[in-house]
N, C-alpha and C positions, 0 to 999 in steps of 0.2 A: 686560435688562442686556447691555451691550456688552462684549465681551472682546477684548483686544489682546494679541498676543504680539510679542516683539521690540521694535523701535523703532516709535514712532508717526509717525516722519517718513517721507515717501514718498521713494523712491529712483528716479532716472532710469536707473540701471544695470540691464542685463538679465543675468540669470543663465542661461547656455546649458544648464546641467545640468537646468533645469526643463523643457526641451524634450524631453529623452530620456524614453522610456517607463520606468515603474517596473519593476524587475527581475522582479516577480511579476505583471505585467500579464496578466490572463487572456485578453485579446484577441489576444495573441501565441501562435500555435500552433506547436509544434515537432514535426517528424516524429519517430517512434520512434528512427530512426537518429541524429537530432540530439541527442535527450536522452541516448541511450547514450553518444555521443561526449562530451557535456558532463559527465555525472554518473558514467559508468562503468556497471557492471551495476546494475540497479534491483531493489528488492525486489518480490516476487511475492505477490499475495494468494491466500489459500486458506481453506477452511472444513473443519472436521472434523465429520462427520455420523455418526449411528448409526441403526439401524433400517431399513436398506435391504432392500426386499423383492425378489422375483424379477425385477421390472422395473426394479430399481436406483433406486427412488424413496425418498429419505431421509425419515424421519419426525421427526427431531430434529437440530438444529444444536447441537453440543456447544461448539464454540469457533471463533473467527475467528483467522487468523494471517497473519504476514508471513514469507516465506522471504527471508532476508537474503543479500546478495551472497556472503559467505564460506561459505555452506552452512548456517549455523545458522538457527533459526526461533524466533519468539516467538508466543505465543498469549494470547488473553484469552477467558474464558468468554463464551458467548452472553448470559448474564444480566448481564455486566459485572463479575462477580466472578472472582477468580483470574487469575494471570498465570503463564505458563510460558516458560522459556527451554530450547530443545531443540537437540540436535546437528543435526537436520534436520527438515523437515516430516514425512517418513516415520516418523522416530523418535517424534514427537509423536502421530501417528496410531496407531502400534503401542502406545505406553504408555497412551493414552486409549481403546484398543479401539474405534477409529473408522476410518472411511474418509476418505481425502483427496480433496477436490474443489477444483480450481483455479478461481478466480473471475476475472471481467473478461476482458481480452484474453488472459490466461494460460490461460483455459479451452480455447482453440483450439490452444495450443502444447503439444506432447507433453513430458512431464517425463522421458521416458527409462525409465520403469518400466512394465512390462506385467503384467497379472494382479492378483490381490488382494494387498493389503499383508499381510505376516505378520511 
Protein backbone atom coordinates (compact mmCIF):
# COMPACT_ATOMS: atom_id res chain seq x y z
CA UNK A 1 0.00 0.00 0.00
CA UNK A 2 1.40 3.32 -1.00
CA UNK A 3 0.80 6.32 1.22
CA UNK A 4 0.91 9.96 0.19
CA UNK A 5 0.80 13.04 2.31
CA UNK A 6 0.13 16.52 1.08
CA UNK A 7 -0.09 17.14 -2.63
CA UNK A 8 0.69 14.38 -5.11
CA UNK A 9 2.08 16.98 -7.48
CA UNK A 10 5.84 17.45 -7.56
CA UNK A 11 7.20 20.88 -6.86
CA UNK A 12 10.30 22.46 -8.34
CA UNK A 13 10.58 24.87 -5.43
CA UNK A 14 13.27 24.13 -2.82
CA UNK A 15 12.48 24.70 0.85
CA UNK A 16 15.68 25.99 2.54
CA UNK A 17 14.35 25.04 5.99
CA UNK A 18 14.79 21.38 5.01
CA UNK A 19 18.57 21.95 4.87
CA UNK A 20 18.79 23.04 8.50
CA UNK A 21 19.47 20.33 11.11
CA UNK A 22 16.57 19.26 13.28
CA UNK A 23 16.68 21.10 16.66
CA UNK A 24 17.07 17.79 18.54
CA UNK A 25 19.63 16.29 16.14
CA UNK A 26 21.84 14.09 18.34
CA UNK A 27 24.80 14.48 15.99
CA UNK A 28 25.16 18.06 17.23
CA UNK A 29 27.09 18.11 20.45
CA UNK A 30 27.10 21.17 22.67
CA UNK A 31 29.66 21.84 25.34
CA UNK A 32 28.39 21.97 28.93
CA UNK A 33 28.89 25.76 28.92
CA UNK A 34 26.85 26.07 25.72
CA UNK A 35 23.91 24.12 27.16
CA UNK A 36 24.02 26.15 30.35
CA UNK A 37 23.95 29.38 28.33
CA UNK A 38 21.08 28.02 26.22
CA UNK A 39 18.89 26.47 28.93
CA UNK A 40 20.11 28.04 32.16
CA UNK A 41 20.78 25.81 35.14
CA UNK A 42 20.16 22.15 34.29
CA UNK A 43 18.57 19.48 36.51
CA UNK A 44 21.01 17.13 38.26
CA UNK A 45 20.42 13.37 38.59
CA UNK A 46 20.76 11.56 41.89
CA UNK A 47 19.89 8.32 43.62
CA UNK A 48 18.76 7.68 47.17
CA UNK A 49 20.35 4.55 48.62
CA UNK A 50 20.11 2.57 51.85
CA UNK A 51 22.19 -0.10 53.49
CA UNK A 52 25.62 1.49 53.15
CA UNK A 53 28.26 -0.55 54.93
CA UNK A 54 31.60 0.61 56.36
CA UNK A 55 33.08 0.76 52.86
CA UNK A 56 30.16 2.94 51.70
CA UNK A 57 28.73 0.32 49.33
CA UNK A 58 24.97 0.69 48.97
CA UNK A 59 22.85 -2.44 49.02
CA UNK A 60 19.55 -0.95 47.85
CA UNK A 61 18.49 1.93 45.61
CA UNK A 62 15.35 3.43 47.10
CA UNK A 63 14.63 6.10 44.49
CA UNK A 64 16.00 8.05 41.56
CA UNK A 65 15.60 11.79 41.37
CA UNK A 66 16.21 15.12 39.71
CA UNK A 67 17.44 18.18 41.54
CA UNK A 68 15.62 21.04 39.83
CA UNK A 69 17.22 24.43 39.11
CA UNK A 70 15.19 26.24 41.79
CA UNK A 71 16.47 23.88 44.50
CA UNK A 72 13.45 21.54 44.71
CA UNK A 73 13.71 17.86 43.83
CA UNK A 74 11.53 15.12 42.42
CA UNK A 75 11.92 11.40 43.02
CA UNK A 76 10.42 8.19 41.73
CA UNK A 77 10.79 4.87 43.50
CA UNK A 78 13.34 2.46 42.06
CA UNK A 79 10.48 0.03 41.46
CA UNK A 80 8.68 2.67 39.35
CA UNK A 81 6.03 3.29 42.00
CA UNK A 82 5.63 6.41 44.07
CA UNK A 83 6.50 9.98 43.15
CA UNK A 84 7.82 12.63 45.51
CA UNK A 85 8.23 16.39 45.35
CA UNK A 86 10.72 17.69 47.92
CA UNK A 87 12.23 20.98 49.03
CA UNK A 88 15.68 19.67 48.13
CA UNK A 89 17.52 16.43 47.36
CA UNK A 90 18.86 16.49 50.92
CA UNK A 91 15.34 16.80 52.30
CA UNK A 92 14.26 13.76 50.25
CA UNK A 93 17.22 11.77 51.56
CA UNK A 94 16.46 12.74 55.16
CA UNK A 95 12.73 11.96 54.89
CA UNK A 96 13.37 8.61 53.20
CA UNK A 97 16.22 7.78 55.63
CA UNK A 98 18.61 7.36 52.73
CA UNK A 99 21.99 8.54 51.55
CA UNK A 100 22.22 10.92 48.60
CA UNK A 101 24.42 9.85 45.67
CA UNK A 102 24.94 12.16 42.67
CA UNK A 103 24.88 10.37 39.29
CA UNK A 104 26.47 11.01 35.90
CA UNK A 105 28.66 14.05 35.44
CA UNK A 106 27.26 15.41 38.70
CA UNK A 107 29.02 12.64 40.63
CA UNK A 108 32.32 14.47 40.17
CA UNK A 109 30.91 17.87 41.12
CA UNK A 110 30.77 18.68 44.81
CA UNK A 111 27.31 19.51 46.10
CA UNK A 112 28.61 21.74 48.90
CA UNK A 113 27.59 19.39 51.72
CA UNK A 114 30.18 17.46 53.67
CA UNK A 115 29.66 14.61 56.07
CA UNK A 116 26.61 12.42 56.56
CA UNK A 117 23.14 13.74 55.86
CA UNK A 118 21.07 14.26 58.94
